[in-house]
N, C-alpha and C positions, 0 to 999 in steps of 0.2 A: 268434304269437309265437315271436321267435328269441330263446331263453335267453340264446347267445354274446355276442348284442350287450345283451342287457339287462345282463349283468354285465360290459361294457367299457367304455357308457356313462353308468351311475350310480354313485354314491359307493357305496364299503364298507359294508354292514350287519352289525347288532351278529351275525346265525351267521357272517356271513365271516371277522369277526375275531376267531371265538370257534374257526372251525374252523384257523386261525394259532397262537392262543396253545395249544392241545394239540397242534399238530404242532411248534413251539417248545419245550413241554414233551419233546417227547417225543424229540428230537434234545438237551434239556440230558441227557438216562437213556441215549445211546446216546454221547456225549460224555463221562459220569462212567464208563460199564458198559467204554469201550476205553481211556480214558486209565489206566483204576484199574492195571492192569497193570506200566506206567509208571513210576507211584508207590509201587507197593510191589515193584516188582523190586530195589532196593537193600539191603532189610530182607530179602526171600528169598533174595537172593543171599550175603547175612551168613550168616543164620539155617541156609540147604543148605551152603556151601560150595560155589555154582553159578557155576559162570563164565559170560561173557558169552556164549559159541557154542550152550550150552542156556536162554539168557532167549532170545537172538532165535531159537532154532525157536520157541520159545514165543510170543515176537511173533510169529512168520508163522503160526503155526496161526491162531492168531483172526484172521490176517487173510482164511487161505485158508475160514477158515467166512466169514467176511464177504463174502469173493468169491462164493461158492458158492450163497449164501441173495442177493444181488443176479441172479445170471446168474438160476436156475433156482427161487427162490422168491418174489422180489420179483415176475417178472412174472403171478406167478397171483392176482396184484390186479386186472387186468383181466377176469380169469374170477369172483374171488369177492368181488369188491370190495373198496375202499381199507380200509375201518375193522375187516371180519372180517382182511384181513392184517396191521392194525398191532395187535388182537389177540391173534393168533398169536405175532408177532414180540414184544408184550411177557412174554406168559409164555414162551415160548424163555429170552432174557432173564433175565427173573428168577427163574426153577428154577436156570437151570445158574452164575449168577455166583453168588446162595446156596451151592450143593453148591459152588463152588469155595476156600471156604475151611475144609474140609475135607482140602484137598490136604495131601498127607505126601512125594509124589516128584512131580518133574518130569513123568511121565509124567501125572501126574491133570491138571496143570493143562495138557496139553499137550490132551486130552480134553474137559476141560471150557472152557479158550477157548475150543476148535475147534466146538462147538457155541452155546455162545452168538455166538462170527458169526455163525453163522447168522440171528440173532434179528437181530443189530445191524447187518446190511447190511441184512436186508429191510426193516426201518423205515427207515431214511434216505431207499431208494428209493423206497416209498409215500411218505412226507411229499413228497418234491418233487414229485413228478403228483399228489397230492390241492391241493395250495396252487396247482400250476399251471392246474388247474382251478377251481378257486374264485377268483378274481383275476381283476382288468381287465388287461385287455392290455398297455397301459400304462405299468403298473405291478409286473406281473409279475415280472419281473425284480428288485426291492426285494426284494418276497414273499416270494419262494422263497429268496433271500439271506437275508431280514432273519428266517424260521422256521429254516434255516437251522443260522444264528448260535447256535440253543440246542445246538451239537454243544461249542463251546469255552466255552460258560457255564457248561456241568456239570463241561465240565473243570476250569472254574477252582473252582468250590464246590467238587468232590472232594477238590481237589489243598487248598483250603486246610481241609478236613475229614482229609483224610490227614497233612496235616503235624501236625495234632493226636491224630489217633488213632495213628497206625502207632506214633509214640517210647513211648508209657500204654498203649493195648488193642494192638498186635500188628497184623503184615501183615493176619491172618483175621479178624481184626472189619470190613474195609473190605470185604470182599465181604461179607460177613453186610445190612450196613448197605446197601448199592448193591442186591444183589438186592431186598430188602425193598422198598427204592423203585421199582424195576422193579414187583412184583407190586403195590402201589397203582395203580401206572398202569391196568390194568385197569377199575375203576370207573370215573375218568376219560376214559376209551376211551369208555364203556359208554351214560355219560351225556352230555358234553359234545360228541362229536365227531358232526358228519356228514356220513353219505355221499356221495359224488362227485355233481352233479346227473350231468352225463355221462356215467359210468360209467351209472346208472339207462337213460339215453338210448340210449345203445348197445349194452350187455349185455341190458338189460330181463330182469331177474330177476321170482321172485311178486311184486303187488301193487306192480311200476314205477313207474307211472301215481300210483297213490296219495301213494306215498313221495315224488313228483317234485314233488305239488302242495303237500305238506303243507311240505315246504320253501320253497317259491316264498311259500308264507303267511307264513310265519315272516321270508323275507326283504320281507316289505309286499309283495309281487307279485301280479295274477295268476294262475289257474290254469291249465292246457291241457286240453284236451279227448280228446286220443288223442296217442299214443306215434308217434315219426315211426319210418315205414319200420324193420324189422330190418336193419342194414349183415349182408354174409356173413360166415358163421362163419369165426376164426380157427383158427387150429392153434393148440395148447396152449403153443409158442412161437414167434410167428411172427417167427423169427429172419430169414426168405429175407427178411421188409418191410420191414428194415435195408440192407438191402445188396442191394437192386431200382436200376436207373441212377437212381432220384430221388433214393437218402439213402446210397448206397455210399459217395460221395468225403467225401460229409460226416460218416458215421458212420466211418471208418477216420482223418480226423482231429484226427476228436474221444476217439478210444478213442487216442493216439498221445498225445496231449493230456494226458488224465486218467494213461495208463501214467506218462510222466514226473513231474506234478505230485506224484502220489501217491507215486511211488518216493522224493522229495526228501522229501514234507513227511511220511509214516510213518517217516523214515529221526528226525526232529526229535523225533516227539510222541515216539518209542518210547525213544529215546538221549540226548534232552536229559539228562535227572538224573541219569545213569548219566554223562555225561562232562563239564557239569557239577562231577560229585560228584570224577570224577579230577581236576580243573582245580582240584583244592583247596579248592571250598569246603565243610563239613559238611551233611551227607546233608535237617538240616532246609533249608537255604538252596538244596540242589541241587534237593527238593522247590518247592522256590518258585521254580527255573527254571523248570519247567515251566506254574507258575501262572501267570505273567507272560508266556510263550510262548502262552496261548491268551488272557491278556488282551485282547494283543496282536490275538488271531487274533477275537475276537468284534470290534472297532471297526474292525477291517481288513474285514472281510464287509459291517458295515453301510457302512462306506465306499464298499466296492468296490456296492452294492448302488444306493447313492444317486447313481455316479459312472455309472454304468451306464446309466441312466436320462436321463443329461445327454448321455453323451458314446460310446456304443452299447457294447452286451460284448464286441464285438473289440478295439477298439482299450484299452478299459481293463484289462481281462484280461489283457493283451501287456503293457503299458508298468507292471502287476504283479508280472509270473513275471523282466521285466527288471530292475525292481525288485531281487527277491527275490537274484535271480544277483550284483549286483552288491556285494550284501551281503553276502550270503559266501565268496565272494569278496575282502576285504577285512578277514573278521572275524579274520586276522592281527594286524592291527594296533588288536585290542580285547580280544582274550584275555590275559584274569590284573588284566584294571584293572575300578575299581569301573565301568566302562558296561559290563560281560556280562550284564548283571540286561537291560539296557533295549535292545541287541542279539537277547537273545533275543526280547524285544518286539514291535519291527518285526519279525525275520523271520516270527514268528505274524500280524501284521499283513499280512506279502507276501504267502506261499504258503496261508493258510487262505482271504484272503482272492482270491486268485487259483481256485484249485482247485473251491471253493464257486460262483467263478460258473458253471464249466462246469458244474456241476449247469443250473443256469439258460439255460446253451447247450441240455444235451438235454433239457428240461423244453420250451424252447418248439420243438426241430428237427420233434417228431415227435407226428401225431393221436392224438387221444381213444384209440384202438382200440388200439395198440399202445406208446400213452406208457409206462403203466408199466416194458413189456419195452424199449422204448427208451433210458430211463432207468439200468433195471437192468443190462442189456447194457454201459450206457456206463460205468457204476460200476464196474461186474465187471474190465471191460475195466481201470478206471484200478488193480484193487485186486491187480492180476498184478504193480504197479511196486509196492503197498502189501506184497507178501509178498518180494521181490526186494529191497526197502529195510533193511528190521530186520534182513534175515539178511546184507545182505552190510554194512551195519554191524556185526553181531555178529562176521563174520570177522574184518573191520580194525581192531575196536577187541582183540581178541582177539593181533591180531599184533602189536601193540604202537603201528599208527599215531596220530598226535597226533590233536586237533582240530581241528588247523588244516586237517590234511591232507584229514580226512574232510568238514568242511568244502570243501575246492577238490573233492572227485571229484563229490559231490550237488550242486555250482553246477551240474553239465553238463545234466543232466534237469532243471532249471530254467529252463537259456535254450532248450533246443529244445523245452518247451511256450509261453513266451511267443512264441518265432517261427511254430509250429504254430497258435499260437490267433490271431496277426494272418491268418493265409491260411485261416483257416474258412471255407467258400463259403454255408454254407444262407442263401438268402433270406430266413427266416424270424429270425434273428438280427444284432442291427443290430452 
């Protein structure tokens, strides 16, 4: 029995949908846990008298943790399994985000955001790999994007909650709620998530054959009598596989596109509430600016996933990034007008739809044996841009650069992301 053909040629089953739903929920938590710093930043700055440069460092500390998580922790999913990696990630996120509520100095924030970032980064990469292994080839791009759409959805939900909680209960209470929600994810993963069949076939841990047949039975398929021959043992982090002649050019192109996309995205997600506040919006509307951005992101990701199945990933993503560039360059025409929130929504639609599509590119580009590593290192390369974006934004805002000028600066990496995506050469990517 060819299990890959079984998944590709037959309709999705309840078990496969449950994997998508659980991964969607985990990405909701990721979105909540990443954006909570953005939502609470104005209140923290007011309470502590903290300047934008210090908050930019806190944003970047969290993103540095996410980078290390994607580069060095998520590849362990190729060794210990996707499910175990997600359990570890949720535990790290929940504990550290809850502890953030007790911070009294910027240094406390730096430490807790860095450690929680380790879990957030490894969770995102692992869910993308798991979805790619459980969904049919012809709709894989849509399902990967749909699951990662949980990220902005979680950001929207937490933004709505933040708008109510922060003015009445204080910024610290938001971290308690978010940490508690992440810890509640542990039983959800244990009960409702199924380990990757591909992982059992390629890694072959104890009782792999029994586990594979249990999963196939729940999917309504017959079992297999034996496991395939064990593939050659991989290095702990097979980075060399990503840079072989077969993958080197495509890997570098993907890393460059993600670096550019992340720089723009995380500048926007980190600083939109602050920029909106600087533009004269009251605090509660400034928080809603971030929420509107992520509402647009949710619809952008879903539309991108659908359009990619129709027109191909490269063409769809390239045009989405170019659309974002044009929108950012024309921002001056809308600054100070009633259309400002609409523009934030359209920016979320464009930049989030584009960058999540690059996750689908990574999930398609690499084989199962080092897919989590490939996705993790692609995200890690991107997160280097995510570290640069908020930190540079903090410096520019602190120097008095206008909102319009900031948007012009960060339109440049969006443009490059689009141009690079058009030229991606992998035959695995449509």
